[in-house]
N, C-alpha and C positions, 0 to 999 in steps of 0.2 A: 839775829835779834832785830826786831822791827823798830823798836824805840827803847830808849833807856831813860830812867829818871834824871840822869845827869844831863842828857840832851834837852829834856823838857824843862829842867831848871834853867838852863842857858836861855831858852826861848822865853821863859817867864822873866828873866832878868832883862831881856831886850824890851819886853812890854812894861817894865818897871812894876811888876806885880810881886810884892814882897812875899817871901815864903821861906819855909824851913824844909830842908831836904834830909831824909833819913834813908836807911837801906831799903825800906819797904814802901815808902810813900813820900809825897810832898804835901805839906799842910800850909794853908794860907788863911788868914782871917781878913774879912772885909766888913766894913760897916759904914752906915750913914745915919741920918736922923730917923730913917724909917725902919731899918733892919740891920741885923748882925748875922753874918754868914761864915761858915767854916767850909773851905774848899779842900777836898782830899783827892789827890791824883795818885793813881797807881798804874804800874805796867806789869801785870801778872803774866804768868806763862812765858817767862823769859822775854818779855816785851812784845809778845805776839798778840796781846790784848791791851787796850788803853781804856782806863776807867776814870771818870771824873764825877765826883759826888759833891753836892752842895747841901749842907744841913743848915736849917734855921736854928738860931740860938736866941735865948732870952737875954735879959740884961745882965745876968750872972754868967754868961757864956756857957750855959747848959743847953742841951738839946730841948727844943719845945716838944712837949708831950701832949697830943690831943686825944689820947685814948679815952679819957673821961670828960673831955671838954664839952660844954653844952652846945657848941656850934660845930662839933666835929663833922656832922653830916654835911653841913654847908661847905666846910673846908674841903672835904673829900669830893663833893660835887664840883667845886670850883677847880680842884686839881684835875679832874677829868676834862673839864672845859679847857683848861690850859693845855693839856695834852692834845686835845682836838685842834686847837688853834695855832700851835707852834709846830715847826717842822723838825725840831732838833731837841733831843732830851726828853725824858719822861719824869713826870712828878709821881712819886711813889709814897705809899703809906704802909707802915708795918704795924698791923693790929696787935702784935704781941707786946710791943713796947710803946706804941703811939708815936713813933718817930716818922717825920716827913722829910723828904729829900728830893732834889732834882738830880737825875743820873743820866749819864751817857756812857755807853760801852761800845767801843769800836774794835772789831776783830781785825787785826792787821796781818796775822799769819806770817807770810814771808814778804809782805810789802813793807816798805819803809814809810814812816810818817814824815811829812815834810814840814818845814817851818810855816809855809803858807797854810797847810791844813790845820796846824796847831793854832795859828792866829785866828782862823775862822772859827774853830771850836771855842777858843778863848772868848771871842766876841759874843757868840751865842750864849755861852754859859754865864758870862758876867751879866749880860742884859736880861736873859730870861730868869736867872736866879733872883736878881734884884727886883724886877717887875713882879714876878710871882710871889716872892716873899712879902713885898709891900702889900699886895692884894690879900694874901692869906692872913697877914697880921691885922689888916683892916677888918676882915671877917671875924677873926678871933676876938677882937676888941669891941666890935659893934654889932655883930650878928647880921651885917648887911653885905650883900654882894656888891662890890664896887662897880660903879658905872664905867662902862667901857665905850670906846669909840665905835665899836661894831654894834649896830642897832639890834641885832638878833641875839646878842649875848645873854641878856636876861632871860629870854624865852628858852634858849638852849639850856641854861643852868636850871631853870624851873623844870624843864622836861627831864633832865638828868636826875634831879632831886626826886621827882615823882617815880622814876624808874627804880631808884635806890629804895625808896619807901615801899614800893611794891615787892621788891625782892626781899626786903627785911621782914615784911608782914607775911610773906608767903602767899599772898593773894594776887589775883589779876582780874581786871575788868574785861579782858578779852574773852570772847565766847569760846575760842579754841584753846585757851589756857597757854598760849605761846607768849613768852616774854621777849 
């Protein structure tokens, strides 16, 4: 077994990250003035895989559904941008239920996860989930892509939005019809 939920729970205790441990997962809630998040950690396949998922929640602690939201396209474009600019984790959107989440999956196979590795994952997931959630909620509330420190961010997002629109419309301005 590469990692157990009990071991992960101990490491979370050391980080003072409050959580609930069950047989199949660890669940933790975090919130601040900007966002409310649910962290779900699992160790499937007898601990040979480690999965950490962070879900955005509304004020009632329900998952935020953007399936029918008027700014869903902008949010999805921004999630693509976040994936492009971060080196860890993937923002995902499930079109069947409108659910958004940040996920990381690490195959451990026969390797053991160390506390140092967990601490690094913990840092990335806490930071990237908070920052991404804050930006996504800003888009949902205002319809505006938040200003970033990177000067080309707005141009990249506009380009991604144009690509999505082209794919959605089924048309292309390219003469060779390659998207």
